[in-house]
C-alpha positions as CSV (number, residue, x, y, z in Angstrom):
1,M,8.5,53.5,36.2
2,L,6.0,54.1,33.4
3,H,8.9,54.1,30.9
4,V,10.1,50.7,32.1
5,L,6.5,49.3,31.9
6,L,6.2,50.6,28.3
7,C,9.5,49.0,27.4
8,I,8.3,45.6,28.8
9,L,5.0,45.8,26.9
10,K,6.9,46.7,23.7
11,I,9.3,43.7,24.1
12,V,6.3,41.4,24.9
13,G,4.5,42.7,21.8
14,W,7.6,42.1,19.6
15,I,7.8,38.5,21.0
16,L,4.2,37.9,20.3
17,L,4.6,39.2,16.7
18,V,7.6,37.0,16.1
19,I,5.7,33.9,17.4
20,L,2.7,34.8,15.3
21,G,5.0,35.3,12.3
22,I,6.6,31.9,12.9
23,I,3.1,30.2,13.1
24,I,2.0,31.9,9.9
25,V,5.2,30.8,8.1
26,V,4.8,27.2,9.4
27,V,1.1,27.0,8.4
28,G,1.9,28.5,5.0
29,I,4.7,25.9,4.4
30,F,2.3,23.0,5.4
31,L,-0.4,24.3,3.1
32,F,1.5,25.5,0.1
33,E,4.6,23.3,0.0
34,P,3.7,20.5,-2.4
35,M,4.1,16.8,-1.9
36,R,6.1,15.6,-4.9
37,Y,5.5,12.1,-6.2
38,Q,6.8,9.8,-8.9
39,I,5.2,6.5,-10.0
40,R,6.9,4.0,-12.3
41,L,5.1,1.0,-13.6
42,N,6.5,-1.8,-15.8
43,I,4.8,-5.0,-17.0
44,E,6.2,-7.5,-19.5
45,E,3.6,-10.0,-20.8
46,D,3.2,-11.9,-17.5
47,P,1.4,-10.2,-14.6
48,K,3.9,-11.7,-12.2
49,T,6.6,-9.5,-13.7
50,V,4.8,-6.3,-12.4
51,F,7.3,-3.7,-11.2
52,A,5.9,-0.7,-9.5
53,N,7.8,2.0,-7.6
54,L,6.3,5.0,-5.8
55,K,8.6,7.8,-4.5
56,F,7.3,10.8,-2.6
57,S,8.8,13.8,-0.7
58,W,7.3,16.6,1.4
59,L,8.5,19.7,3.3
60,F,11.8,20.2,1.4
61,H,12.6,16.4,1.5
62,L,12.3,16.4,5.3
63,I,9.8,13.7,4.9
64,R,10.4,11.2,2.1
65,G,9.6,7.6,1.3
66,Q,9.4,4.8,-1.2
67,I,7.1,1.9,-1.8
68,L,8.4,-0.8,-4.1
69,Y,6.5,-3.8,-5.6
70,D,8.7,-6.3,-7.3
71,K,8.4,-10.1,-7.7
72,E,5.0,-10.1,-5.8
73,E,6.7,-8.6,-2.8
74,V,6.2,-5.2,-1.2
75,V,9.0,-3.2,0.4
76,W,8.5,0.3,1.9
77,T,10.6,2.9,3.7
78,I,9.7,6.2,5.2
79,K,12.3,8.8,6.3
80,A,11.3,11.6,8.7
81,A,14.4,13.9,9.2
82,W,17.1,11.5,10.5
83,K,14.8,8.6,11.4
84,T,14.0,5.7,9.1
85,F,11.0,3.4,9.3
86,P,11.0,0.4,9.6
87,R,14.3,0.1,11.5
88,E,16.7,-2.4,10.1
89,A,17.5,-5.3,12.5
90,E,21.1,-5.4,13.8
91,E,23.0,-8.5,12.7
92,K,24.6,-10.5,15.5
93,F,27.6,-12.7,14.8
94,I,28.6,-15.4,17.2
95,S,32.1,-16.8,16.8
96,D,32.6,-20.5,17.4
97,P,35.7,-21.5,19.4
98,A,38.5,-23.1,17.4
99,P,38.8,-26.9,17.8
100,K,41.6,-28.1,19.9
101,H,43.8,-31.0,18.6
102,P,45.7,-33.0,21.2
103,T,49.4,-33.5,20.6
104,P,50.8,-36.9,21.6
105,K,53.8,-36.9,23.9
106,D,54.8,-40.5,23.8
107,S,53.9,-43.8,22.3
108,S,51.1,-44.5,24.8
109,D,49.5,-41.2,23.8
110,Q,49.7,-42.4,20.1
111,K,47.9,-45.6,20.9
112,E,45.2,-43.7,22.7
113,N,44.9,-41.4,19.6
114,I,44.5,-44.4,17.4
115,K,41.8,-45.8,19.6
116,D,40.1,-42.4,19.5
117,E,40.3,-42.3,15.7
118,N,38.7,-45.8,15.6
119,E,36.0,-44.7,17.9
120,K,35.4,-41.7,15.7
121,I,35.1,-43.9,12.6
122,E,32.6,-46.1,14.4
123,E,30.6,-43.0,15.5
124,K,30.6,-41.7,11.9
125,I,29.2,-45.1,10.7
126,E,26.5,-45.0,13.4
127,E,25.7,-41.4,12.4
128,K,25.2,-42.4,8.7
129,I,22.9,-45.3,9.8
130,E,21.0,-42.9,11.9
131,E,20.7,-40.4,9.1
132,K,19.3,-43.0,6.8
133,T,16.7,-44.0,9.4
134,E,15.9,-40.4,10.0
135,E,15.4,-39.8,6.2
136,K,12.9,-42.7,6.1
137,I,11.1,-41.3,9.1
138,E,11.1,-37.8,7.5
139,E,9.6,-39.3,4.2
140,K,6.8,-40.9,6.2
141,T,6.2,-37.7,8.1
142,E,6.2,-35.7,4.9
143,E,3.5,-38.0,3.5
144,K,1.5,-37.5,6.6
145,T,1.9,-33.7,6.5
146,E,0.9,-33.7,2.8
147,K,-2.3,-35.6,3.7
148,K,-3.0,-33.1,6.5
149,A,-2.3,-30.2,4.1
150,R,-4.8,-31.6,1.7
151,K,-7.4,-31.9,4.4
152,K,-6.6,-28.3,5.5
153,D,-7.0,-27.1,1.9
154,S,-10.4,-28.8,1.5
155,K,-11.5,-27.2,4.8
156,K,-10.3,-23.8,3.6
157,I,-12.2,-24.2,0.3
158,Q,-15.3,-25.1,2.3
159,E,-14.9,-22.1,4.5
160,I,-14.5,-19.8,1.4
161,F,-17.7,-21.2,-0.1
162,E,-19.5,-20.7,3.2
163,K,-18.2,-17.1,3.3
164,I,-19.4,-16.5,-0.2
165,K,-22.8,-18.0,0.6
166,Y,-23.1,-15.8,3.7
167,K,-22.2,-12.6,1.8
168,F,-24.7,-13.5,-0.9
169,Q,-27.4,-14.0,1.6
170,K,-26.4,-10.7,3.3
171,I,-26.7,-8.9,-0.1
172,C,-30.1,-10.5,-0.8
173,A,-31.3,-9.3,2.6
174,T,-30.1,-5.8,2.0
175,M,-31.7,-5.8,-1.4
176,K,-35.0,-6.8,0.2
177,L,-34.6,-4.1,2.8
178,L,-33.9,-1.5,0.0
179,Q,-37.0,-2.6,-1.8
180,K,-39.0,-1.8,1.3
181,K,-37.3,1.6,1.6
182,K,-37.6,2.2,-2.1
183,E,-40.2,5.0,-1.9
184,Y,-38.3,6.8,0.8
185,I,-35.0,6.6,-1.1
186,L,-36.6,7.8,-4.3
187,R,-38.0,10.8,-2.5
188,F,-34.6,11.5,-1.1
189,L,-32.9,11.3,-4.5
190,K,-35.5,13.5,-6.2
191,N,-35.3,16.3,-3.7
192,D,-34.1,19.5,-5.4
193,I,-31.7,20.4,-2.5
194,H,-30.0,17.0,-2.7
195,K,-29.7,17.3,-6.5
196,S,-28.0,20.7,-6.2
197,A,-25.7,19.4,-3.5
198,W,-24.7,16.5,-5.6
199,K,-24.0,18.8,-8.6
200,L,-21.8,21.1,-6.4
201,C,-19.9,18.1,-5.1
202,V,-19.2,16.9,-8.7
203,V,-18.1,20.4,-9.8
204,Q,-15.7,20.8,-6.8
205,L,-14.3,17.3,-7.3
206,K,-13.6,18.0,-11.0
207,K,-11.7,21.2,-10.0
208,L,-9.7,19.3,-7.4
209,L,-8.7,16.7,-10.0
210,R,-7.7,19.4,-12.5
211,R,-5.4,20.9,-9.9
212,M,-4.0,17.6,-8.9
213,K,-3.4,16.6,-12.6
214,P,0.1,15.1,-13.0
215,K,2.6,17.4,-14.8
216,K,4.2,14.5,-16.6
217,I,2.7,11.2,-17.9
218,V,4.9,9.4,-20.3
219,G,4.8,5.8,-21.5
220,S,2.9,3.2,-23.5
221,V,0.4,0.5,-22.7
222,E,-0.2,-2.5,-25.0
223,Y,-3.0,-4.9,-24.1
224,G,-5.2,-7.6,-25.6
225,T,-7.7,-10.1,-24.3
226,E,-8.3,-12.5,-27.3
227,D,-11.9,-11.2,-27.3
228,P,-12.3,-8.1,-29.6
229,A,-15.5,-7.1,-28.0
230,F,-14.1,-7.1,-24.5
231,T,-10.9,-5.3,-25.7
232,G,-13.1,-2.6,-27.2
233,K,-15.0,-2.2,-23.9
234,I,-11.7,-1.7,-22.1
235,L,-10.7,0.9,-24.7
236,A,-13.9,2.7,-24.1
237,V,-13.2,2.9,-20.4
238,I,-9.6,4.1,-21.0
239,S,-10.9,6.8,-23.3
240,M,-12.9,8.3,-20.4
241,I,-9.6,9.1,-18.6
242,Y,-7.8,10.0,-21.7
243,P,-8.4,13.8,-21.3
244,F,-6.8,13.5,-17.9
245,T,-3.7,11.7,-19.2
246,G,-3.4,13.7,-22.5
247,E,-1.5,12.6,-25.5
248,Q,1.7,11.8,-23.6
249,I,0.8,8.2,-23.0
250,E,0.3,5.8,-26.0
251,I,-2.4,3.1,-25.7
252,I,-2.2,0.3,-28.2
253,P,-5.1,-2.3,-28.2
254,D,-4.4,-5.8,-29.7
255,F,-7.7,-7.3,-30.9
256,D,-6.1,-10.7,-32.0
257,E,-3.7,-11.8,-29.2
258,K,-3.7,-11.9,-25.4
259,R,-1.0,-9.6,-24.1
260,L,-0.1,-7.0,-21.5
261,N,2.9,-4.7,-21.8
262,A,3.2,-1.4,-20.0
263,D,5.9,1.1,-19.2
264,V,4.5,4.3,-17.6
265,C,6.1,7.1,-15.6
266,V,4.0,9.6,-13.7
267,E,5.2,12.7,-11.9
268,G,3.2,15.4,-10.1
269,K,2.6,17.6,-7.1
270,I,-0.2,17.7,-4.5
271,R,-0.8,20.7,-2.2
272,S,-2.7,20.5,1.1
273,V,-4.3,23.9,0.4
274,F,-6.4,22.3,-2.3
275,F,-8.1,19.9,0.2
276,L,-8.5,22.8,2.7
277,C,-10.3,24.9,0.1
278,L,-12.5,22.0,-1.0
279,G,-13.5,21.3,2.6
280,V,-14.3,25.0,3.4
281,R,-16.4,25.3,0.2
282,L,-18.4,22.2,1.0
283,I,-19.0,23.2,4.6
284,M,-20.0,26.7,3.7
285,T,-22.6,25.5,1.2
286,K,-26.1,25.3,2.8
287,E,-27.4,22.6,0.4
288,I,-24.6,20.2,1.3
289,R,-25.1,20.8,5.1
290,I,-28.8,20.0,4.7
291,T,-28.0,16.9,2.6
292,Y,-25.5,15.6,5.1
293,K,-28.1,15.9,7.9
294,H,-30.7,14.1,5.8
295,I,-28.2,11.3,5.0
296,R,-27.6,10.7,8.7
297,K,-31.3,10.5,9.3
298,L,-31.7,8.1,6.4
299,L,-28.9,5.8,7.7
300,D,-30.5,5.9,11.2
301,R,-33.8,4.7,9.8
302,M,-32.2,1.9,7.7
């Protein structure tokens, strides 16, 4: 009896080990299997010609998808195993019955056919007259609809201005509130714990960006704004991300003419374990936990 009990416990132990092993393998796949992505961007002079294509795949292409922007339209598809989203609508074809033509049997039938043809001709003439009258009516209705559309556009413009006015008033109110809370906010920002928490967040974010750096960035960007000063400012902003892109992408500023040409291809990988490590490090840091509690108190007071 004891031998049988030990055999059962041994089998249960092996089953638990197999289940634990499967869980570890699945979790490892989710954490370490990278999500591969490819971005393609193409612009030719006119911003309306923007063509952008994003492809991504994850879990050994079990989950894959594509987002396409072309001719100011967005089309997307996501495939999970054998299922595709969104589902394509089924086309339904309805066959019309074939027209039946009467066959005259005798002369009386022929006369009736002639009468029917004359009636058909008269009906066609009446239809043409009705079409002309309908066209005139449609022209008048179009004029009315145009007038209504103009009124609607004016109303929309008024609504937009009212929204902008409301948002501006809201911003002014928040600015006044911030001025009242100025001393408390300055004390919050000057706190040594909060400063160290901010520095740690910046350091960890830089590490995450380095790990997520695309493996391939190839292409060229040519731009110009007809204003040399503004073109130079844009170049200064681009130079800030130049260490991230490297020398693989060519940036050509045009200080004389207004233009925008771009042909860029980006490929890279993202692993879930990077975000997990970042979250664990932030949670385990005492300064960040204290800062988070203080931010919640600050928001409650405001």
